C-alpha positions in Angstrom: 185.6 8.9 185.6 182.6 11.1 185.4 179.5 10.8 187.5 176.0 12.4 187.5 174.3 11.6 190.8 170.9 12.7 192.1 169.7 13.1 195.7 166.3 11.8 194.7 163.6 12.6 192.1 160.1 13.8 191.8 157.9 12.0 189.3 157.1 14.1 186.3 160.0 16.5 186.8 162.5 15.9 184.0 165.0 18.8 183.8 167.8 16.9 185.5 167.4 14.0 183.0 167.6 16.5 180.1 170.8 17.8 181.6 172.2 14.3 182.0 171.5 13.5 178.4 173.2 16.8 177.2 176.3 16.0 179.1 177.0 13.1 176.8 177.2 15.4 173.8 175.2 12.8 171.8 172.0 13.5 169.8 170.5 10.1 170.7 172.4 8.8 173.8 172.3 5.1 174.6 171.5 4.2 178.2 171.9 0.9 180.0 169.6 0.8 183.0 170.6 -1.2 186.1 167.5 -2.0 188.3 169.5 -4.0 190.9 168.7 -1.8 193.9 165.0 -2.5 193.5 163.0 -5.5 194.5 160.9 -5.1 191.4 163.2 -4.8 188.3 160.5 -4.2 185.8 158.6 -1.6 187.7 161.9 0.3 188.4 162.7 0.2 184.7 159.2 1.4 183.7 159.4 4.4 186.1 162.7 5.4 184.6 161.3 5.2 181.1 158.4 7.4 182.1 160.8 10.0 183.5 162.8 10.1 180.2 159.8 9.8 177.9 159.9 12.5 175.2 163.7 12.7 175.1 165.8 11.4 172.2 167.5 8.4 173.8 167.7 4.6 173.6 167.2 2.7 176.8 168.0 -0.9 177.5 167.5 -2.9 180.7 170.5 -4.7 182.2 169.6 -8.2 183.3 173.1 -9.7 183.6 173.3 -10.2 179.8 176.7 -10.2 178.1 177.2 -6.6 176.9 180.1 -4.2 176.3 179.5 -1.3 178.6 181.4 1.0 176.2 178.7 0.5 173.7 176.6 2.9 175.8 176.9 6.5 176.7 175.2 6.3 180.1 175.1 3.6 182.7 172.2 4.5 185.0 171.7 2.9 188.4 168.2 3.1 189.8 167.1 3.7 193.5 166.2 1.2 196.1 168.4 -0.7 198.6 172.1 0.3 198.7 173.3 -3.0 200.1 171.5 -4.9 197.4 172.9 -3.1 194.4 176.5 -3.1 195.9 176.3 -6.8 196.5 174.8 -7.7 193.1 177.2 -5.6 191.1 180.4 -6.2 193.1 181.8 -8.5 190.4 181.2 -5.9 187.7 182.5 -2.9 189.6 185.9 -2.7 188.0 184.5 -3.1 184.5 181.9 -0.4 185.1 184.5 2.0 186.5 186.9 1.4 183.7 184.3 2.2 181.1 184.1 5.5 179.3 180.5 6.0 180.2 178.8 8.6 182.3 177.9 6.8 185.5 174.6 8.1 186.7 172.1 7.2 189.4 169.7 8.3 192.1 169.4 7.6 195.8 170.9 4.1 196.3 172.2 4.3 192.7 174.2 7.3 193.8 175.2 6.0 197.3 176.9 3.0 195.7 179.8 5.0 194.2 180.9 6.7 197.5 182.9 5.4 200.4 179.5 5.2 202.2 176.0 6.5 201.7 173.0 7.0 204.1 170.5 4.3 203.8 167.1 3.7 205.5 166.9 -0.1 205.2 167.3 -0.5 209.0 165.3 2.6 209.9 162.0 2.7 211.8 159.3 5.4 212.2 158.1 6.3 215.6 156.3 9.4 217.0 156.6 11.3 213.7 160.3 10.7 213.3 162.5 8.3 211.5 165.4 6.7 213.4 168.4 4.4 212.8 169.7 5.7 209.5 173.0 4.0 208.6 176.0 4.8 206.5 176.2 1.9 204.1 179.5 1.0 202.6 179.8 1.6 198.8 182.4 0.9 196.1 184.5 3.9 197.1 185.1 5.2 193.6 184.4 8.7 195.0 186.4 9.6 198.1 183.5 11.1 200.0 180.3 10.1 201.8 176.8 10.9 200.5 173.4 11.6 201.8 170.4 11.5 199.4 166.9 12.9 200.2 168.5 15.5 202.5 165.2 17.5 202.6 163.9 15.0 205.1 164.1 16.6 208.5 165.5 13.6 210.4 168.4 13.3 208.0 170.1 16.1 209.9 171.8 13.1 211.6 174.1 13.1 208.6 175.7 16.3 209.9 177.4 14.1 212.6 177.6 10.8 210.6 179.8 12.5 208.0 182.5 12.8 210.6 182.8 9.0 210.8 185.0 9.1 207.7 188.1 11.2 207.1 186.6 12.5 203.8 184.3 15.2 202.5 180.6 14.6 202.3 177.8 15.7 200.0 174.1 16.0 201.0 171.6 16.4 198.2 167.9 17.1 198.5 165.5 15.6 196.0 165.6 17.2 192.5 169.3 18.1 192.7 172.2 16.4 191.0 175.9 16.3 191.4 178.2 16.2 188.4 181.7 15.1 189.3 184.8 14.3 187.3 188.6 14.2 188.1 188.9 18.0 188.1 185.8 19.6 189.5 182.2 19.1 190.6 179.1 21.2 190.0 175.4 21.2 191.0 172.3 21.1 188.9 168.8 21.8 190.2 165.3 21.2 189.0 164.3 24.4 190.7 165.7 26.9 193.2 163.6 25.4 196.0 166.0 22.4 196.3 169.4 22.6 198.0 172.7 20.7 198.0 175.6 20.9 200.5 179.3 20.1 200.8 180.8 19.1 204.1 184.5 20.0 203.8 186.7 17.8 205.9 189.7 20.3 205.8 187.4 22.9 207.4 186.2 20.6 210.2 183.3 19.3 208.1 181.9 22.8 207.6 178.5 22.7 205.8 178.8 24.7 202.6 175.8 25.5 200.4 176.4 24.6 196.7 175.1 26.8 193.9 174.4 26.2 190.2 176.8 27.8 187.7 180.0 27.2 189.8 182.6 24.6 189.1 184.1 23.6 192.4 187.7 22.3 192.2 188.3 18.9 193.6 191.7 19.9 195.0 192.8 23.3 196.1 195.7 25.0 194.4 
């Protein structure tokens, strides 16, 4: 399996999408877009097309049609509500995981592949702060937890939430992406202003900054 997962995105900033397309090694990659996390499928799809406009790629919207996933190079899962996309795609999980595609996504579309990811569906805003973030159970294809949008000040709560699972954790700010396969993971950034972190379970969930240009081993020798 190989994943390319973003902590969040800024409209108009496209470097991370360009990197995603290059990872496929194809001149004109085919993308199947899953809008299931959103409450407005068409709007979600249009936003994604705008972000990838100008790149050589073919994009198709998934609306439960009968398709062979291996006919595509990238299966991309848009943002929205983690619980919603996990529920709607639960029957397709195994077929998706067994495909040879790059599994990509942002925010909820990244959360879904981990043991659990931080979601704000139950949160509320009061006195300039957001409360009641929850770890939402995902498909568990990646043995770790995940926190998108980590640039938000109140998501520091993830530093304690990560300890709820006996697994590593990843926290990504907007405009950062995590590429992960069976051997290593690495970080890509839109710019140097954005950060990504690894909470390493074997070091008591020590928070480790992640840098571009380094391939971090999944398992220590």
